[in-house]
C-alpha positions as CSV (number, residue, x, y, z in Angstrom):
1,M,23.9,12.4,14.6
2,I,24.4,9.0,13.0
3,T,27.6,7.1,13.8
4,E,28.8,3.5,13.7
5,I,27.3,1.8,16.7
6,T,29.3,0.8,19.6
7,K,28.6,-2.0,22.2
8,Q,27.7,0.7,24.7
9,D,25.3,2.3,22.2
10,F,23.6,-1.0,21.7
11,V,23.4,-1.6,25.5
12,L,21.6,1.8,25.8
13,F,19.3,0.8,22.9
14,W,18.6,-2.8,24.3
15,P,15.4,-1.9,26.1
16,T,13.9,-0.7,22.9
17,F,15.3,-3.6,20.9
18,E,14.0,-6.1,23.4
19,S,10.6,-4.4,23.5
20,I,10.3,-4.6,19.7
21,I,11.2,-8.3,19.5
22,K,9.0,-9.2,22.3
23,A,6.0,-7.4,20.7
24,Q,6.4,-9.6,17.6
25,Q,4.8,-7.0,15.4
26,T,7.5,-6.4,12.9
27,Y,10.7,-8.6,13.4
28,A,10.9,-12.4,13.0
29,F,13.5,-12.6,15.8
30,D,13.3,-14.9,18.8
31,P,11.5,-12.9,21.4
32,D,13.7,-14.5,24.2
33,M,16.9,-13.4,22.5
34,T,19.6,-12.2,24.9
35,L,21.4,-8.9,24.6
36,E,24.5,-10.8,23.6
37,Q,22.6,-12.8,20.9
38,A,21.0,-9.6,19.7
39,Y,24.3,-7.7,19.6
40,H,25.9,-10.4,17.5
41,L,23.0,-10.5,15.1
42,W,22.5,-6.8,14.7
43,C,26.0,-5.4,15.1
44,E,28.7,-8.0,14.6
45,T,27.3,-10.2,11.8
46,P,26.4,-7.4,9.3
47,L,29.0,-5.3,7.4
48,K,28.0,-2.1,9.3
49,A,25.6,-1.0,12.1
50,F,24.8,2.5,12.9
51,A,23.1,4.4,15.7
52,F,21.1,7.7,15.7
53,K,22.2,9.6,18.7
54,A,20.6,12.7,20.4
55,N,21.4,14.0,23.8
56,R,23.3,10.9,24.9
57,A,20.3,8.7,23.9
58,I,20.1,6.2,21.1
59,L,16.9,6.9,19.2
60,G,17.3,4.4,16.4
61,T,19.6,2.0,14.7
62,Y,20.2,0.1,11.5
63,Y,22.4,-2.6,10.1
64,L,23.6,-3.1,6.6
65,K,24.7,-6.4,5.0
66,A,24.9,-8.2,1.7
67,N,21.6,-9.8,0.9
68,A,23.3,-12.8,-0.7
69,M,26.6,-13.9,-1.9
70,G,28.5,-14.3,-5.1
71,P,26.6,-13.1,-8.2
72,S,24.0,-11.4,-6.0
73,S,26.3,-9.8,-3.6
74,H,25.7,-6.3,-5.2
75,I,22.3,-6.2,-3.4
76,C,22.3,-5.2,0.2
77,N,19.7,-5.6,3.0
78,C,19.1,-3.4,6.0
79,G,17.0,-3.5,9.1
80,Y,15.9,-0.5,11.1
81,M,14.5,0.2,14.6
82,V,13.5,3.4,16.1
83,S,12.5,3.9,19.8
84,E,8.8,4.3,20.4
85,A,9.4,7.7,22.0
86,A,11.2,9.0,18.9
87,R,8.7,7.7,16.3
88,G,7.1,10.3,14.0
89,Q,10.2,12.5,14.0
90,G,11.7,11.5,10.8
91,I,14.4,9.3,12.3
92,A,13.6,6.2,10.2
93,Q,13.8,8.3,7.0
94,K,17.1,9.7,8.1
95,L,18.4,6.2,8.9
96,C,17.3,4.9,5.5
97,E,18.7,7.7,3.6
98,H,22.0,7.3,5.5
99,S,22.0,3.6,4.8
100,Q,21.5,4.2,1.0
101,R,24.5,6.5,1.0
102,V,26.6,4.0,2.9
103,A,25.5,1.2,0.7
104,Q,26.5,3.1,-2.5
105,S,29.9,3.9,-1.0
106,L,30.4,0.2,-0.3
107,G,29.6,-0.6,-4.0
108,F,26.0,-2.0,-3.6
109,K,23.7,-1.4,-6.6
110,A,20.4,-2.1,-4.9
111,M,18.8,-2.5,-1.5
112,Q,16.2,-5.1,-0.7
113,F,14.0,-5.6,2.3
114,N,13.2,-9.3,2.4
115,S,10.2,-9.3,4.8
116,V,8.2,-6.2,5.5
117,V,5.2,-7.3,7.5
118,S,2.0,-6.2,5.7
119,S,0.6,-4.7,8.9
120,N,3.6,-2.3,9.3
121,E,1.8,0.4,7.3
122,G,4.1,3.3,8.5
123,A,7.2,1.5,7.2
124,I,5.6,0.5,4.0
125,R,4.4,4.1,3.4
126,L,7.9,5.4,4.1
127,W,9.8,2.9,2.0
128,K,7.4,3.7,-0.9
129,K,8.0,7.4,-0.4
130,L,11.8,6.7,-0.6
131,G,11.4,4.9,-3.9
132,Y,11.1,1.3,-2.9
133,D,8.7,-1.0,-4.7
134,I,6.9,-4.0,-3.5
135,I,8.3,-6.7,-5.9
136,G,6.7,-9.8,-4.2
137,T,4.3,-10.9,-1.6
138,I,5.0,-13.9,0.7
139,P,1.5,-15.2,1.6
140,K,1.0,-15.7,5.3
141,A,4.7,-15.3,6.0
142,Y,4.3,-13.8,9.5
143,K,2.4,-15.0,12.5
144,H,1.2,-11.7,14.1
145,P,0.1,-12.1,17.7
146,Q,-3.1,-10.2,17.1
147,L,-3.9,-10.7,13.4
148,G,-2.8,-14.3,12.9
149,Y,-1.0,-15.3,9.7
150,I,-0.5,-12.2,7.5
151,D,1.5,-11.5,4.3
152,S,5.0,-10.0,4.2
153,F,6.4,-8.0,1.3
154,I,9.7,-8.0,-0.5
155,M,10.6,-4.4,-1.3
156,H,13.5,-3.2,-3.6
157,K,15.1,-0.1,-4.9
158,L,18.0,0.4,-7.3
159,L,20.6,2.7,-5.7
160,D,22.3,3.9,-8.9
161,E,19.5,5.6,-10.7
């Protein structure tokens, strides 16, 4: 079940969130971010944030926000996280499909991911399957702890097609 995230939901998801940012594999977030800083960034700053719940556990989450302001405010941006134990179960796909429906209901015409780390092959494969195109490459945009400086992709999808 996907519902708007609560503070308690985020607290339950925090060990996963913290593990993901400390690994520095996919998110350009401060690895020493506190729970309060993360909650503000992920849940309070965006327009919406949701949690995927199953058996009182939070298996995944996403945020949705405008990608820019003014004349570009019709394009939204989302970020997704899924707990390691729940990966490979289709949760990221369900979260993304849900986010697209929410984005359309809020009047967004497109969704853009600003920095998909090139080594995140599973996410890239999924986003392509869901109709996203790589529209740009940012050379050496991400300092990966094992791979060094690697590219990031900008991915985009029109929502009203």
